[in-house]
Every structure is written in structure tokens, then in C-alpha cells.
PASEBA-1860 file (N, C-alpha, C; in nm, 3 decimals):
! residues 72
1> MAEHAQIS> 0.516/-0.535/1.923/0.478/-0.565/1.788/0.504/-0.713/1.756 ~ 0.613/-0.766/1.804/0.646/-0.908/1.779/0.538/-0.998/1.840 ~ 0.493/-0.963/1.959/0.388/-1.042/2.024/0.259/-1.038/1.944 ~ 0.226/-0.921/1.896/0.104/-0.905/1.818/0.110/-0.987/1.688 ~ 0.227/-0.994/1.627/0.247/-1.069/1.503/0.272/-1.217/1.530 ~ 0.287/-1.253/1.657/0.312/-1.390/1.699/0.439/-1.449/1.639 ~ 0.546/-1.365/1.641/0.678/-1.412/1.599/0.778/-1.363/1.704 ~ 0.895/-1.423/1.702/0.994/-1.383/1.802/1.048/-1.243/1.770
9> RAKLYRDH> 1.091/-1.176/1.874/1.150/-1.042/1.856/1.279/-1.052/1.774 ~ 1.356/-1.159/1.796/1.480/-1.177/1.719/1.451/-1.189/1.570 ~ 1.348/-1.267/1.534/1.308/-1.283/1.394/1.270/-1.148/1.335 ~ 1.198/-1.070/1.412/1.152/-0.940/1.367/1.270/-0.849/1.331 ~ 1.374/-0.852/1.412/1.487/-0.763/1.390/1.591/-0.820/1.293 ~ 1.596/-0.952/1.277/1.691/-1.012/1.181/1.643/-1.001/1.038 ~ 1.514/-1.010/1.017/1.459/-1.005/0.881/1.457/-0.858/0.835 ~ 1.534/-0.828/0.732/1.548/-0.688/0.687/1.416/-0.628/0.641
17> QLRATVNE> 1.333/-0.706/0.574/1.207/-0.656/0.526/1.111/-0.627/0.643 ~ 1.106/-0.715/0.739/1.023/-0.692/0.856/1.072/-0.572/0.936 ~ 1.203/-0.561/0.948/1.261/-0.449/1.022/1.228/-0.316/0.955 ~ 1.232/-0.314/0.823/1.200/-0.192/0.748/1.054/-0.156/0.770 ~ 0.966/-0.256/0.773/0.824/-0.231/0.797/0.801/-0.173/0.935 ~ 0.868/-0.229/1.035/0.857/-0.178/1.172/0.903/-0.034/1.178 ~ 1.019/-0.006/1.118/1.072/0.129/1.120/0.980/0.228/1.049 ~ 0.918/0.185/0.939/0.827/0.272/0.866/0.705/0.305/0.953
25> HRTRQTDA> 0.652/0.206/1.024/0.538/0.231/1.111/0.575/0.322/1.227 ~ 0.693/0.305/1.281/0.738/0.392/1.389/0.750/0.536/1.339 ~ 0.805/0.552/1.219/0.820/0.686/1.162/0.683/0.748/1.137 ~ 0.591/0.671/1.085/0.456/0.721/1.060/0.390/0.768/1.188 ~ 0.407/0.691/1.296/0.347/0.731/1.423/0.408/0.860/1.473 ~ 0.537/0.877/1.455/0.606/0.998/1.501/0.567/1.117/1.417 ~ 0.559/1.097/1.284/0.530/1.207/1.193/0.381/1.232/1.172 ~ 0.297/1.146/1.226/0.155/1.150/1.195/0.092/1.286/1.227
33> RTLTGLAT> 0.142/1.356/1.327/0.077/1.480/1.367/0.150/1.604/1.318 ~ 0.245/1.587/1.228/0.315/1.703/1.172/0.264/1.727/1.031 ~ 0.281/1.848/0.982/0.238/1.880/0.845/0.316/1.797/0.744 ~ 0.444/1.778/0.770/0.525/1.697/0.680/0.474/1.553/0.678 ~ 0.444/1.501/0.796/0.392/1.364/0.803/0.259/1.350/0.730 ~ 0.171/1.448/0.748/0.043/1.445/0.680/0.060/1.457/0.529 ~ 0.150/1.545/0.486/0.176/1.559/0.342/0.231/1.430/0.283 ~ 0.317/1.362/0.356/0.372/1.235/0.309/0.263/1.131/0.299
41> EVAHLRTA> 0.176/1.127/0.399/0.067/1.031/0.398/-0.029/1.057/0.282 ~ -0.061/1.184/0.258/-0.147/1.219/0.146/-0.083/1.178/0.013 ~ 0.048/1.198/0.000/0.117/1.159/-0.123/0.110/1.009/-0.142 ~ 0.129/0.931/-0.036/0.118/0.785/-0.046/-0.023/0.743/-0.085 ~ -0.121/0.805/-0.023/-0.261/0.773/-0.054/-0.296/0.809/-0.197 ~ -0.246/0.923/-0.243/-0.272/0.966/-0.383/-0.213/0.864/-0.480 ~ -0.093/0.819/-0.452/-0.030/0.718/-0.538/-0.111/0.589/-0.540 ~ -0.158/0.549/-0.422/-0.239/0.426/-0.415/-0.369/0.441/-0.491
49> VEALAAGV> -0.435/0.554/-0.479/-0.561/0.577/-0.549/-0.538/0.580/-0.700 ~ -0.429/0.642/-0.745/-0.399/0.647/-0.887/-0.373/0.506/-0.942 ~ -0.304/0.422/-0.864/-0.280/0.285/-0.907/-0.410/0.206/-0.914 ~ -0.498/0.226/-0.816/-0.628/0.160/-0.819/-0.710/0.205/-0.939 ~ -0.709/0.334/-0.967/-0.785/0.387/-1.081/-0.734/0.328/-1.211 ~ -0.603/0.316/-1.226/-0.547/0.256/-1.347/-0.591/0.110/-1.361 ~ -0.593/0.039/-1.250/-0.638/-0.100/-1.253/-0.785/-0.111/-1.290 ~ -0.868/-0.022/-1.237/-1.011/-0.022/-1.270/-1.030/0.006/-1.420
57> ERHEEQIR> -0.958/0.104/-1.472/-0.969/0.135/-1.614/-0.929/0.016/-1.700 ~ -0.822/-0.051/-1.661/-0.776/-0.167/-1.734/-0.881/-0.279/-1.732 ~ -0.941/-0.302/-1.615/-1.043/-0.404/-1.604/-1.170/-0.367/-1.680 ~ -1.207/-0.241/-1.677/-1.324/-0.198/-1.753/-1.303/-0.221/-1.903 ~ -1.184/-0.192/-1.950/-1.154/-0.215/-2.092/-1.161/-0.363/-2.126 ~ -1.112/-0.447/-2.038/-1.120/-0.592/-2.061/-1.265/-0.637/-2.063 ~ -1.348/-0.584/-1.975/-1.491/-0.618/-1.972/-1.557/-0.575/-2.101 ~ -1.528/-0.453/-2.148/-1.586/-0.405/-2.273/-1.551/-0.496/-2.389
65> KLTKPPRR> -1.427/-0.542/-2.395/-1.385/-0.633/-2.502/-1.458/-0.766/-2.492 ~ -1.479/-0.815/-2.372/-1.545/-0.944/-2.353/-1.695/-0.936/-2.381 ~ -1.756/-0.823/-2.356/-1.900/-0.813/-2.373/-1.942/-0.751/-2.505 ~ -1.846/-0.712/-2.587/-1.877/-0.651/-2.716/-1.937/-0.757/-2.807 ~ -2.052/-0.727/-2.873/-2.111/-0.829/-2.962/-2.020/-0.855/-3.083 ~ -2.016/-0.977/-3.130/-1.930/-1.010/-3.244/-1.975/-0.939/-3.370 ~ -1.878/-0.900/-3.451/-1.910/-0.833/-3.579/-1.957/-0.936/-3.682 ~ -2.050/-0.896/-3.765/-2.100/-0.987/-3.870/-2.061/-0.941/-4.005
END
């Protein structure tokens, strides 16, 4: 993974955020074929879709406000 990211292996393991990302991907690969792993993945995807939907609604509301003709 370090080679693919073009960073040193030491940097990968020293940086706590990078290390957490690596561990999460390893866990996903291990759990990917289990029902628990699939359920977890579905839950993450559902959360992501809900966040996207909320953003779309917010943007649509902003567009409606911007395109509404002025009152006379």
C-alpha cells in the first residue's frame, strides 16, 4: 500500500490517520464476504446517500431562492 501511495512505509505507520485508514481497509477486505461486513457496508452507504440527499435538497432550495422572480 505504501508503494501504491508513493510514501514510505514508516510514514504510513507513524501517521495515526493514515494508519487508521489502512486498518479500516484491511478490515473491510476481511469482512467483505460476511453478512456482518455487508450489513456494515450497506449502513455506511446509506449514511452517505442520506448526506448527499440532504445536500441536494439544500442546493435546490438555494436555487429556488435565486431564481424566484422579485415581488412587485
